[in-house]
SEVEX-119730 format. One line per 2 residues: number of its first residue (from 1); for each residue x, z, y of C-alpha. Coordinates in Angstrom, 3 decimals, always signed. Layout:
% SEVEX-119730
NUM = X Z Y; ...
***
This chain:
% SEVEX-119730
1 = -5.392 +25.849 +3.080; -5.531 +27.051 +6.662
3 = -6.973 +24.001 +8.426; -8.377 +22.313 +5.318
5 = -11.995 +22.473 +6.480; -11.186 +20.921 +9.842
7 = -9.360 +18.023 +8.158; -12.150 +17.493 +5.636
9 = -14.702 +17.480 +8.442; -12.628 +14.912 +10.308
11 = -12.479 +12.724 +7.220; -16.223 +13.083 +6.751
13 = -16.857 +12.126 +10.383; -15.187 +8.765 +9.812
15 = -16.078 +8.170 +6.164; -18.954 +5.710 +5.893
17 = -18.941 +5.489 +2.101; -17.744 +8.815 +0.700
19 = -14.653 +8.047 -1.345; -11.998 +9.387 +1.050
21 = -13.894 +12.664 +1.529; -14.472 +13.082 -2.202
23 = -10.840 +12.484 -3.077; -9.476 +14.646 -0.258
25 = -11.813 +17.429 -1.361; -10.487 +17.063 -4.905
27 = -6.897 +17.312 -3.664; -7.711 +20.373 -1.557
29 = -9.403 +22.111 -4.491; -6.725 +21.201 -7.028
31 = -3.741 +22.143 -4.872; -5.269 +25.159 -3.095
33 = -3.336 +27.681 -5.185; -0.179 +25.635 -5.760
35 = +0.364 +22.635 -3.447; +3.364 +21.571 -5.528
37 = +1.452 +21.222 -8.796; +1.427 +17.457 -9.274
39 = +0.675 +17.906 -12.987; -2.646 +19.525 -12.093
41 = -3.396 +16.672 -9.711; -2.480 +14.160 -12.411
43 = -5.128 +15.665 -14.669; -7.651 +16.051 -11.855
45 = -7.380 +12.360 -11.035; -7.979 +11.379 -14.644
47 = -10.966 +13.733 -14.851; -12.305 +12.250 -11.616
49 = -11.981 +8.720 -12.949; -13.671 +9.601 -16.231
51 = -16.547 +11.280 -14.387; -17.314 +8.040 -12.540
53 = -15.087 +7.896 -9.464; -16.285 +5.686 -6.632
55 = -14.713 +4.136 -3.545; -11.280 +5.228 -4.751
57 = -9.687 +1.824 -4.378; -8.727 -0.871 -6.895
59 = -5.236 +0.522 -7.497; -6.476 +3.993 -8.425
61 = -9.199 +2.536 -10.624; -6.941 +0.136 -12.500
63 = -4.204 +2.702 -13.104; -6.644 +5.079 -14.725
65 = -8.360 +2.316 -16.670; -4.988 +1.465 -18.225
67 = -4.329 +5.133 -18.937; -7.568 +5.327 -20.936
69 = -6.193 +2.421 -22.957; -3.059 +4.361 -23.900
71 = -0.624 +3.669 -21.082; +1.383 +6.579 -19.718
73 = +0.837 +7.157 -15.998; +4.300 +5.855 -15.157
75 = +3.798 +2.668 -17.142; +0.253 +2.188 -15.869
77 = +1.453 +2.380 -12.267; +4.163 -0.189 -12.956
79 = +1.795 -2.504 -14.814; -0.801 -2.413 -12.035
81 = +1.908 -3.325 -9.545; +2.631 -6.399 -11.660
83 = -1.036 -7.270 -12.146; -1.661 -6.976 -8.399
85 = +1.413 -9.110 -7.645; +3.147 -6.305 -5.749
87 = +0.129 -5.447 -3.596; +0.058 -1.675 -4.121
89 = +0.783 -0.401 -0.617; -2.805 +0.576 +0.163
91 = -4.194 +3.431 +2.240; -5.825 +5.531 -0.479
93 = -2.881 +7.992 -0.686; -3.167 +8.615 +3.066
95 = -6.898 +9.254 +2.810; -6.643 +11.721 -0.025
97 = -3.398 +13.554 +0.815; -3.587 +14.237 +4.567
99 = -5.640 +17.345 +3.771; -2.375 +18.975 +2.633
101 = -1.309 +19.070 +6.300; -3.655 +22.046 +6.534
103 = -1.898 +23.949 +3.752; +0.925 +26.490 +3.839
105 = +3.468 +23.905 +2.682; +6.578 +23.955 +4.846
107 = +6.867 +20.976 +7.168; +10.120 +19.892 +5.521
109 = +8.345 +19.528 +2.151; +5.366 +17.459 +3.304
111 = +7.057 +14.067 +3.118; +8.530 +14.663 -0.343
113 = +5.164 +15.794 -1.675; +3.336 +12.877 -0.077
115 = +5.645 +10.369 -1.709; +5.346 +12.055 -5.108
117 = +1.567 +12.161 -4.838; +1.298 +8.507 -3.812
119 = +3.444 +7.597 -6.805; +0.763 +8.902 -9.152
121 = -1.113 +5.662 -8.503; +0.763 +3.350 -6.127
123 = +4.092 +1.831 -7.168; +5.006 +0.370 -3.771
125 = +7.030 +3.074 -1.952; +5.397 +2.071 +1.332
127 = +2.216 +3.845 +0.211; +4.151 +7.110 +0.015
129 = +6.091 +6.410 +3.197; +2.958 +6.056 +5.325
131 = +1.246 +8.963 +3.625; +4.278 +11.095 +4.458
133 = +4.244 +9.929 +8.067; +0.550 +10.680 +8.469
135 = +0.600 +14.139 +6.911; +3.478 +15.106 +9.213
137 = +1.698 +13.797 +12.291; -1.409 +15.759 +11.365
139 = +0.650 +18.920 +10.826; +2.281 +18.530 +14.224
141 = -1.129 +18.063 +15.818; -2.353 +21.229 +14.144
143 = +0.721 +22.985 +15.548; -0.455 +22.245 +19.115
145 = +1.497 +19.038 +19.739; -0.202 +16.055 +21.378
147 = -0.636 +12.803 +19.493; +2.015 +10.887 +21.411
149 = +4.577 +13.657 +20.978; +3.715 +14.153 +17.303
151 = +4.058 +10.445 +16.633; +7.349 +10.242 +18.501
153 = +8.861 +13.241 +16.705; +7.867 +12.002 +13.264
155 = +9.212 +8.545 +14.111; +12.545 +10.130 +15.040
157 = +12.760 +11.522 +11.506; +12.572 +8.051 +9.957
159 = +15.343 +5.626 +9.172; +15.670 +2.545 +11.358
161 = +14.170 +0.397 +8.619; +11.229 +2.758 +8.238
163 = +10.634 +2.763 +11.995; +10.603 -1.029 +11.996
165 = +7.798 -0.953 +9.439; +5.646 +0.913 +11.940
167 = +5.772 -1.984 +14.386; +2.568 -3.747 +13.393
169 = -0.511 -4.766 +15.324; -3.940 -3.260 +14.718
171 = -5.840 -4.747 +11.818; -8.856 -3.978 +9.662
173 = -6.902 -4.663 +6.461; -6.340 -1.955 +3.873
175 = -2.544 -2.092 +3.914; -1.171 +1.375 +4.640
177 = +0.987 +0.136 +7.521; -1.954 -1.564 +9.231
179 = -4.309 +1.331 +8.623; -1.956 +3.922 +10.090
181 = -1.093 +1.865 +13.164; -4.752 +1.079 +13.783
183 = -5.799 +4.708 +13.349; -3.145 +5.901 +15.794
185 = -4.289 +3.294 +18.310; -7.936 +4.360 +18.262
187 = -7.164 +8.094 +18.040; -5.531 +7.958 +21.468
189 = -9.083 +7.854 +22.821; -10.265 +11.329 +21.843
191 = -13.765 +10.927 +23.261; -14.681 +7.445 +22.045
193 = -11.946 +6.430 +19.604; -13.857 +7.206 +16.427
195 = -16.893 +5.178 +17.502; -14.618 +2.296 +18.460
197 = -12.772 +2.553 +15.136; -16.022 +2.459 +13.183
199 = -17.119 -0.640 +15.076; -13.740 -2.293 +14.554
201 = -13.546 -1.494 +10.841; -16.990 -2.839 +10.100
203 = -17.799 -2.476 +6.425; -14.220 -1.460 +5.663
205 = -13.616 +2.248 +5.229; -9.924 +2.181 +6.047
207 = -8.900 +3.584 +9.429; -11.999 +5.623 +10.486
209 = -11.444 +8.612 +8.129; -7.937 +8.957 +9.541
211 = -9.132 +8.561 +13.122; -11.670 +11.301 +12.428
213 = -8.897 +13.716 +11.454; -6.594 +12.809 +14.338
215 = -9.446 +13.225 +16.818; -10.571 +16.531 +15.278
217 = -7.040 +17.940 +15.497; -6.712 +16.899 +19.132
219 = -10.066 +18.487 +19.966; -8.847 +21.690 +18.328
221 = -5.943 +21.693 +20.761; -8.307 +21.090 +23.653
223 = -10.276 +24.131 +22.633; -7.175 +26.292 +22.532
225 = -6.360 +25.582 +26.133; -9.848 +25.273 +27.665
***
């Protein structure tokens, strides 16, 4: 994965607990030879859970707990959605999958892969939607586009209904929509945005790992033209 290390470093810069970095590292390692191998990732996630996963989010944890009790992955994902009363649109898929922006996957395939990957644990399609948006923004940043332009171009690829979902205010909640909007807000400030995001998030570990990546990618572009 070409820019994998830069993305992982960005995640680490904003990760105050360790879960996002650990899971993104797992994704990078598992998909390094074949980014389309969701079966390998399926097994890697189960192995990670059984080895004592931490800070991976309640949805991930519950899905794999049910799988150890005999549920298939598909049925476990559906059951967790019911148990959580439809609240499975969290940010964990964004944290773990944005590393794939640094792979050789064609841009046109990133969104499809992001949605498939999110579906391994999160039933709500919004989790995959925002993961797909983020991984495309990161790819565009890595391809020398500024944050505003990258955001605008990815937004133009969405349906009207999907674009409307992006219109949220900043928040320190763990909902994928809130996390992405908040991360984009703080990442506009390349020099101080990550510090501000960490202060804003408090004990939550939601937007800072994403801000770390967006800032790192923008600094890479600065270096190219300095």
